[in-house]
C-alpha positions as CSV (number, residue, x, y, z in Angstrom):
1,M,0.3,-0.2,-0.1
2,A,2.7,2.6,0.8
3,D,4.3,1.8,-2.4
4,V,0.8,2.9,-4.3
5,L,0.9,5.9,-2.1
6,S,4.3,6.9,-3.2
7,I,3.7,6.4,-6.4
8,L,0.5,8.8,-6.7
9,R,2.2,11.3,-4.8
10,S,5.4,11.8,-6.9
11,S,3.0,11.4,-10.0
12,Y,0.6,14.3,-8.9
13,A,4.0,16.1,-7.9
14,N,5.3,15.9,-11.2
15,V,1.6,16.8,-12.7
16,Q,1.4,20.0,-11.2
17,T,2.6,22.9,-13.0
18,P,4.0,26.4,-11.3
19,S,2.3,29.5,-11.8
20,R,3.6,32.2,-14.2
21,G,3.2,34.8,-11.5
22,K,0.6,36.2,-8.6
23,Y,-2.6,37.7,-9.5
24,V,-2.3,41.5,-10.4
25,N,-4.6,44.3,-10.9
26,V,-6.0,44.2,-14.6
27,D,-7.2,47.6,-16.8
28,A,-10.8,46.9,-16.4
29,T,-11.6,49.1,-19.8
30,L,-9.7,46.1,-21.7
31,Y,-12.1,43.1,-20.5
32,E,-15.4,45.1,-19.7
33,G,-18.1,44.7,-22.2
34,S,-19.6,42.3,-24.8
35,W,-17.4,40.2,-27.1
36,K,-18.5,37.9,-30.1
37,G,-17.4,35.2,-32.2
38,K,-17.6,31.8,-34.0
39,Y,-16.4,28.5,-33.9
40,S,-15.4,26.8,-36.7
41,T,-18.3,24.5,-36.7
42,G,-20.4,27.7,-37.0
43,E,-21.7,27.9,-33.5
44,Q,-21.6,31.4,-32.3
45,F,-20.6,32.1,-28.7
46,S,-20.5,35.3,-26.7
47,F,-19.0,36.8,-23.4
48,H,-20.2,39.4,-21.3
49,I,-17.7,40.7,-19.0
50,S,-18.6,43.0,-16.1
51,D,-17.9,44.2,-12.7
52,V,-13.9,44.0,-13.3
53,Q,-12.1,45.0,-9.9
54,G,-8.8,44.3,-9.5
55,Y,-8.5,41.0,-10.7
56,R,-11.7,39.5,-10.7
57,A,-14.7,39.7,-12.6
58,K,-18.2,38.6,-13.8
59,V,-18.5,36.5,-16.9
60,K,-21.4,35.4,-18.7
61,Y,-20.5,32.8,-21.8
62,Q,-23.1,31.8,-24.0
63,A,-22.6,29.2,-27.1
64,G,-25.8,27.9,-28.5
65,A,-28.2,26.5,-25.9
66,E,-25.1,26.4,-23.1
67,V,-24.9,29.6,-20.7
68,K,-22.5,29.9,-17.7
69,Y,-22.5,32.5,-14.9
70,Q,-19.1,32.8,-13.3
71,D,-16.9,34.7,-11.1
72,V,-13.2,35.0,-12.6
73,L,-9.9,35.8,-11.6
74,I,-8.0,37.0,-14.3
75,K,-4.2,36.4,-14.3
76,D,-1.6,36.3,-17.5
77,N,-4.0,37.9,-19.5
78,G,-7.0,35.3,-19.2
79,F,-9.3,33.2,-17.3
80,R,-11.5,30.1,-17.8
81,V,-15.1,29.8,-17.6
82,G,-15.9,25.9,-17.1
83,D,-13.7,24.3,-20.3
84,T,-13.3,27.5,-21.7
85,K,-10.5,29.8,-21.6
86,F,-10.5,33.4,-22.6
87,M,-7.2,34.9,-23.5
88,L,-6.6,39.0,-24.0
89,T,-4.2,39.0,-27.0
90,R,-4.5,42.6,-27.7
91,A,-7.0,45.4,-27.1
92,G,-10.7,44.5,-28.5
93,H,-9.5,41.1,-29.6
94,A,-9.3,37.4,-27.8
95,Q,-8.4,33.9,-28.2
96,I,-10.7,31.7,-27.2
97,K,-9.9,27.7,-26.7
98,S,-13.2,25.5,-25.6
99,V,-12.9,21.4,-25.0
100,V,-15.8,19.8,-26.6
101,T,-16.5,16.1,-25.7
102,N,-18.3,14.0,-28.1
103,A,-20.7,12.0,-25.9
104,A,-21.2,9.0,-28.0
105,T,-17.3,8.2,-28.4
106,G,-16.0,10.3,-25.5
107,A,-13.1,12.1,-27.5
108,S,-12.1,15.4,-26.8
109,V,-11.2,18.0,-29.6
110,L,-10.1,21.6,-28.5
111,N,-11.9,24.2,-30.8
112,T,-10.0,27.6,-31.1
113,A,-11.8,30.7,-32.1
114,Y,-11.4,34.4,-31.9
115,A,-13.3,36.9,-30.1
116,D,-13.7,40.7,-30.8
117,K,-15.2,43.4,-28.6
118,T,-18.3,45.2,-29.7
């Protein structure tokens, strides 16, 4: 039993990635507002980012019938909402990466798209 625990402990330590930095206050005007884009599948998505205070924000993410509301922490110009990552690339433009899992096969695909602030 001790061998199993030591293997799990060492594997867990190897999987964790260190943070690239600490949370710092962001410029709220770069994030706040509505963002829209379209995945390569044709599905449209949107983010509504509000109440940016320091490095915290409130986000509404919508893609098709899926709607998620979440409080997020902004770090390294980005944040996550569920399986979706929002990364600010420059003022008014963001890269969106979303993991989509096929329910029938269980295979996962990473969709990458771009969003513009409207």
